[in-house]
Every structure is written in structure tokens, then in C-alpha cells.
N, C-alpha and C positions, 0 to 999 in steps of 0.2 A: 138442868141449867135453864133458868128463865131467859127469855129474850124480849126486849122492848122495842116497839115500833112507834115512832113519833111522826104524826102527819102534820106537815108544816106547809101552809099555802103561801108561796112567795115567788117573786120573779125579779130578776136583776139584769142589768145591762152594763157591761164593762166599757171603759173609755178606749178610744182609738189611740194609736201611737201618736206622739207629739214631737215636732221638730222646731227648734228655736236656736237663736244665736246665744253664745255664752254670755252670761250676765243677765239674760232675760228670765222671766218667770213664766212657767207654764201651769196650767190648771187641769187636773185630772178629775172628772166627775163620773162617779158610779151611781146609777139610778137603781133604787131598790123599792119594790112595792109588794104589798100583799095581794094575792091573786083575786081575793074577793073585791070586785069592782075597782081593781087597780088602786087600792088605798095606799098612800105613802107609808112605808115601814119606819115611821118616825121612832127614834130611840134605838134602832138596831145599829150595829157597828160594821164598818168596812175597814179592814186592816190592809194598809199599804206597806210593802217592804221593798227597799231599793237593793237590787242585787249587786250594784257596783257603786259604793259610796264615794269612790275616788272621782267620779264624774259628776254626781248630782247629790243634792241634799234637800230635805224638807224645809220650807220657810218656817221659822219659829221653833224648830226642833233640831236637836243635835244628833239624835240617833237615826239608825237606818230604817226603823219601823215606826209607823204612825197609825194610831187608831182614831178614826173619824166617825162621829155619830151621824146617822142619817137625819136630815132636817125635815121640816114640815112639808117641803116640796118633794120629798123622796130622794134627795141628793146627798151624797157624801163627797165633799170637795177637798182635795189635797193640792197644795201649791208647792211646786218644785222648782228649784233654780240650780244653776251649775255652781260647783265649788270654785274657788279662785284657781284659774288656770285649767279648770276642767274642760275636757273636750272628748266627745265620743258618745256612745250609746249605753244607757243603763237599763236593763230589764226591770220592770216593776211588777212584783207579785201582788195579787189582790185576793183577799178572802172576805166573804160575806158571812157575818156571824149574827145569829139571833140571840137575844138576851134570855136568861132563865125566867121561867114563869112558874113559880112554886104552886100557884093555885091550880094550874093545869098539869102539875107534875112534869114540867118540861125543863131540862137542864139547858145550859148554854150550848148551842150547836153551831158548828161550821157547816153552813149549807152548801156553799159552792166556792170554787176558786178559779182564778184565771190569770192572765198575764197581758201586760201591755209594755210599752217602752217609751223612754224619753231620750231624744238625741239633741246634743248641743254642738253646734258648729262654730268654729272660730279660727282665726289666723294665729300664728305663733312665730316666734323668732328663736331659732336655735343657733348659737354661735360657738364655733370650735376654732381654736387658734393653735398653730404648730410653729415651733421655732427651736433653734439650738439652745441647749443648756450651757454649753461652754463654747468659747470662741477665743481668737487670738487678736491682738492689736493689729489693725490694718486689714483684717480678714473681712470679706463681704459676707454678711449674714442674711439669710432669707427667712422671712416670717410670712406664713400663709394663714389667711382667715377664710373660713367657710361659713357663710350665713345662709341658713335654710329656713323655709317656711313649712313646718311639719303639719300645719293645719289643713282643713278642707275648705278654707275661705281665703281669698287673696288678701295679702297685707298691703296697706296703703302708706304712702309717704315714708317709705323705708330709706334710711340713710345709714352708712357705715363710716366710722371715724377711726383713724389710727393716730395715736398720740406717741410720738417718738421721744425717747428720753433725752435729757440734756447731755451734751457731749458726744452725740452720735451724728453721723452725716447721712443724709438720704441719698442713696445711689440711684434708685429707680423703682418703678412699680409696674406690675403686669397689666394694670388697667388704668387708663388716664383718669385722674381724680377730677371731681367737679370743681374743687377749690383746694388751695394749699394755704394752710394757716401756719402761724409761726412754729408751732410744735407738732405739726402732723398734716395728714391728708384727710379729705372728706369725699366720699362717693355718695351722690344722691341717686339712689336706685329708683325711687318712686314706687311703682307697683311691683311687688314680689309675689308672683302667682303661687297658689297652693302647691306644695310638694316640689318647689323649685329652689335652686341655690344660686347664690352669688359668691364667687371665689376670687379672692384678690391676694396677690403676693407682693411683698415689699422687701427691698434689699437695703440694709443699713450697714454702716461701717463705724466702728469705734476705734479711734486712734490710740487710746490709752487703756491700761488695765483698769477695770471698774466692774461694778455689779449694777444692773439696771433691769427695769421691766418695760416691755413693749405692750401697750394697752390698746385693745380694740373695743369700741362701743357701738352698739346698734340700737336704733330707735325706729318706731313706726306706729301705725294704728291698725286695729282689726277691721275697720270698715263697718258700715251699717250702725254706727253709734256705739260700737264696742270701745272699751277703754284702751289706753295707750299700751304699747308693747316696748320692751327694752331687754337688752342682754349685754353683758360685758365679760370679756375674758382677757387674760394677760399671760405673757411668757416671761419668765425670769432667766436672764443670761449672765453668766460670769465670764468676763473678759480677762484671761490670764495670759501672761507672757509665755510664749512657746519656748520650750527648752529642748535642744537636741545636742547630741554628742556625735561628731562626725570624725571618722578616721579615714585618711586618704594617703596612701603611700605605695611605692613600688613593692611588689610581692617579694618576700625574702629579704627586704632591706637593700636591694640592689641600688647602687649609686652611680654606676656607669655601664655603658654598653657600646659595642661597636656599631658603626653605621651598617645598616642592613639587618641587624638583629631585631628581635621582637621583645618588648618589655611588657610585663603584666602588672596592672595596678589593681589594688584591692580597696574597696569602699565599703565601710560599715556605718550605717546611720541608725542611731538609737534615740528613741523618743523618751527623754527623761522628764517631761512635763506631765501635768494632770489632764490635759485635753488631748483628744484624738486629732492627729494631723491629717488633713485631707488635701487632695489635689496638689501633691508635692511635685516639683520639677527639679531634676538634677541636671545642671548644665555644666558641661566639661569643655574647656577651651584650652588649646595647646599652641605653642609656638610652631612656626612652619617646619622646624626640624623634627617634629613628631606628628604622625598622622595615624588616625584610628585604623586598626589592622584590616578591617573588613570593608569599610566604606571609603577609606582613604581621605577622610575629612579631618580638619583641625577643630571643628566644633560639632559636638554630638550632645543629645539630651535624652533623658529617660524620665517617664512619669511614674509616680507612686500614688495610687488612688487613695489609700488609707494606711495610717500607721498608728496603732493603738498605743496608749501610754505603756511604757516599758518594752515595747516591741522593737525589734531590730530588723533592718533590711540590708542584706549584703549584695553588692554588685561587683562584678569583675569586668574590666575593660583592658584591651591590649592595644599597644601602640608600636608602630614600626619606626625605628630610628633612621632618619633621612639625612641629617646633617651633623657635622661635628660641632662641638662646643656645648655650652650649658643650655639645656632645653627644659622648659617649665610647662607644667600643666596646672590649670586653675579650676577648682570645683566651686560652683555656686548652688546652694540649696534654697529654693524659693517656695513660698506658699502664697499663691496669688501675686500681689505686688510686694509682699513682705519678704525680705531676705533673712532667712533663718541662720545661715552659716556660710562661711567662705573658707576654703582651704586651698593650699597650693603645694606642689611637690616638684622637685627638680631632679634631673639626671644628666650626666655628662656624656655627650656623644664622642666616642673615640674613633680615630681613623681606622679603617679596616687593616688588619695585619696582612703583610705580603704572604702569598701562598708559597710554602717551601716544599720542594719535591722530597719524597720519602719512598725509597725503593728497598724491597726485601726480596731475596731470591730463595726459593725453596726447591730442592731437587729430591725427588722420590724415586727409588729403585730397589729391587730386591737385594737383600744383603748377601745372599748366597745363591750360586747357580751351578748346575751340573755342566760338565763339559759338553758343548754342543747345544745346550739349551738357549733359547731366545728369551729376552726380557724386555719390558717396556719401561723406559725412564720418563718421568713426568717432571717438567721444569715449569715452575710458576714464578 
């Protein structure tokens, strides 16, 4: 098998890594010379390849690879800029290629390879918004916006705006706004440092069933002559009428009880609507003739943190009958300031029956005895 050895006299110098802001153009210069008297290797080729095209691109070329001829000064120049929104570092692979020389029986040869890098720094705005998909009329709904700068440069003149839908009422905000406009709030943050966040929560209330969107918009600048930054996110909420079925009655259908007796009440709460019920309060109020069996109070309450659609919550409560006559217990089911259901049940308090004496005598003794035998008789 024959082997060929090609003697090529050449020298090259690769460019150093470059750092710039997003949107700027950087220039990579590879110098290639022939070793004899450092003559420029004019007409040779330097091939540049971007390892991460999501960060950078060649000016005037759409592909990740660019072949640049060496000029009369011995330089192969490539211009690189960031892609829209590009931020970070892209390695650049570099190859030095000599052209074929048929007269000298030389094919095209890759003489050497190396690597450099381009880094583009910029600010950014990343906006995330969270809020309920379903709500009930009169319920206080919380919407939270997280505005972050994921870049490595501070963002300038940053502002965040919340646009409230028509028909909703602004209850409050976790951060005092810079200004309040007719349909929302504006927070003028100013400088948002790199990798820092601004978090704002807003509480709204919708009095009627409806479907609306709560919109947050962010704007700012990248600094250093960079272009404007913007972001927007919204949350869609359906306000539906809450629907519950409440059963409230004495256990076993008891309609009367004597003073001094205890009566058990059964409560069943069923969520018959499409939305999850949260922060429910069950308030039970009774007339003075009935007191709760364990605390001795005429007013007691119990909280239910969550009740899914179709879910049922059963509650038992006992009352002591203290007075004669008609005694009433009222149940009120609330969610925040909204009353979802009201029920009442009555029971008749009877005077206690007089205690009647009841005596029974029982005598026990053996039925048969021998003459002279002793026996014990027991009288109860």
C-alpha cells in the first residue's frame, strides 16, 4: 500500500474569545501565512462553525457554517451577531484549509483546527402569572405575577402593569402600586438586577357570574443601547354560581325530647356545582333552650378547607335540651362573605316525666333440705 507525504509550509493564529451585548456584531479574525517569509496565504480557506446556532449567527449567512477566504493581508474575517433573544455562549470551531494544487499533485488539505467562543450578554424579562381557573360570585380571587430577569445584565426602566377586567372590584395588592389607572395598577420597578425577581399579588372580586381574563404586561430596556424588552401573560377565570345541597335535621327524625336529654343533629353538605369550594364556614346558632353538648354554647362553627365538585362532607353535632317549648337551630354555610345556604330545624322540649318508684322482690333458697340441714335464703 502506498503512502503519500505532503509538505506544506504554513502558520496560523486563531482569534481570542469575544464578549459583546446581544444585538452587537463581533469580528473573528484568523491570520494564515505561508512560512516562507510570512507570506499571506491568500486564497486559502478558513471554515468557521457555530456550535450553538440558538445563540449566534453569521452576518449575511443563514447556516451554522461559513467558509471565508484568506485575503491579501493574510486574514479570514467572520462577522457574528446574536440571534433575536439570543443570550449565552456559543463555541466556534475553526479549520484552516489549503486549496488543491494539481501542478504540485496536492489535494485540498485541512491543515489545522482550533476553537474560540463568542458570548452575548443581555437582560431579559420572564413573566409568569398564576390565578384560579374557577371562582364564585363574591369570592376574593388572588392573582400572582412573577417578573424575573433571567439575563446576565441588569434590565432598566422596568414596569409591570395589571389590567383588571370590567365588572371586577379591586380588593387589594401585596405591593403598593406606583399609580392606579382606571382599569388596573402599575408598578414602576426601575432597575431589575440580573437573575432577580419582582413578585406581586392582586386580589379581585367578581360580583356576578362571568368569564374574564386578568392581564399582566411588563416592559423595560436591556441597557447599554440594547433594544426594548416586553412580556405579557394572562389568566382566564370562569365565575360560576356555587351550588350546594345541605341536609340538616335531628338524627332519626326525632321531633321532641325531654329537658335534660341529648339530641343529635346530622349535617350533610354536597357540592353540586362545577367549582371547588374553599374556606367554607359552617355556623350553627341555637335558641337558649339548646346548648352544644360539649362546650355548652349556643353558637358554634366549623371550617371546611376544601370541597371538590361532587364531594360530600358529613358533620355530627349534639345538643342538650335545657328548656321546654319549641327550640330552633339555624345553620348558615358561608364562603368568604358569600352565603351559600341557610337551613333550620326545630325540636319540642318536653317537661321531664316524674320519677316513678318501681320495686321488685326476689327470694332465692334451696327447694329441698334434709332434716337438720341449714340453708341460706337470699332476698333481693
